[in-house]
C-alpha positions as CSV (number, residue, x, y, z in Angstrom):
1,A,27.0,-18.9,-71.9
2,A,23.5,-19.6,-72.1
3,L,24.2,-20.4,-76.1
4,A,27.4,-21.8,-75.5
5,K,25.7,-24.4,-73.2
6,E,22.9,-25.3,-75.9
7,V,25.0,-25.8,-78.6
8,A,27.5,-28.0,-76.3
9,R,24.4,-30.0,-75.6
10,R,22.9,-30.0,-78.4
11,D,26.2,-30.2,-81.2
12,G,29.1,-31.4,-78.8
13,V,30.9,-28.1,-80.0
14,D,32.8,-25.7,-77.1
15,L,31.5,-22.4,-78.2
16,Q,33.7,-19.6,-77.6
17,L,33.3,-16.0,-79.2
18,R,36.1,-13.5,-79.4
19,V,34.8,-9.5,-79.4
20,G,37.3,-7.0,-80.9
21,L,35.3,-3.3,-80.6
22,N,36.4,-0.4,-82.0
23,S,34.6,3.4,-82.7
24,G,35.6,5.8,-85.4
25,Q,34.4,6.5,-89.0
26,V,33.2,3.7,-91.1
27,I,31.4,3.4,-95.2
28,A,28.3,1.3,-94.2
29,G,25.5,0.3,-96.8
30,E,24.4,-2.0,-99.4
31,I,26.8,-4.1,-101.0
32,A,25.9,-6.7,-103.0
33,L,23.5,-8.8,-101.2
34,G,23.4,-7.4,-97.7
35,Y,24.2,-4.6,-95.1
36,A,28.2,-4.3,-94.5
37,A,30.7,-1.8,-92.8
38,T,34.1,-1.5,-94.2
39,G,37.0,0.9,-93.2
40,E,40.3,1.4,-90.9
41,T,38.5,1.7,-88.3
42,V,36.6,-2.2,-89.2
43,G,39.5,-3.5,-90.2
44,L,41.4,-2.4,-86.4
45,A,38.0,-4.1,-85.0
46,Q,39.0,-7.2,-86.8
47,R,42.4,-7.5,-85.8
48,M,41.3,-7.1,-82.0
49,E,38.8,-10.0,-82.1
50,S,41.7,-12.0,-83.5
51,A,43.9,-11.4,-80.7
52,A,40.8,-11.7,-77.9
53,Q,40.9,-15.0,-75.5
54,P,38.4,-17.1,-76.7
55,G,35.9,-15.7,-74.7
56,G,37.1,-12.9,-74.2
57,I,36.2,-8.9,-75.3
58,L,39.0,-6.3,-76.4
59,L,38.1,-2.5,-76.7
60,S,40.4,0.2,-78.3
61,E,41.1,3.2,-76.2
62,S,38.4,5.5,-78.0
63,T,36.0,2.9,-77.2
64,A,36.8,2.3,-73.4
65,R,36.8,6.4,-73.0
66,L,32.9,6.2,-74.6
67,V,31.7,3.6,-72.6
68,E,33.5,3.9,-69.2
69,H,31.1,5.5,-67.1
70,A,28.2,2.8,-68.8
71,A,30.7,-0.1,-68.2
72,V,32.6,-2.1,-66.0
73,L,35.8,-2.3,-67.7
74,G,39.3,-4.2,-66.3
75,E,42.7,-2.9,-66.0
76,P,44.2,-1.8,-69.3
77,E,46.5,-3.7,-70.8
78,W,48.4,-3.0,-73.8
79,V,48.1,-5.6,-76.9
80,R,50.3,-5.5,-80.2
81,I,47.7,-5.9,-83.3
82,K,49.1,-6.2,-86.9
């Protein structure tokens, strides 16, 4: 929220992030000029990010199970992901 206020003040842009979180195996490492992760798990997280509401966070069922005792989660809802 603080970053969004700063960007709005400085640049006149309404910054709203979307986040998609998924858990599972990935292939990760140095690729070309930087570090990257790839695989089915990453692809699903990217599609979840696209489906999230501006300012929202979507967690996969597997990720929700991992954090349910450490985070406050909203009610589960089914979201259609391509």
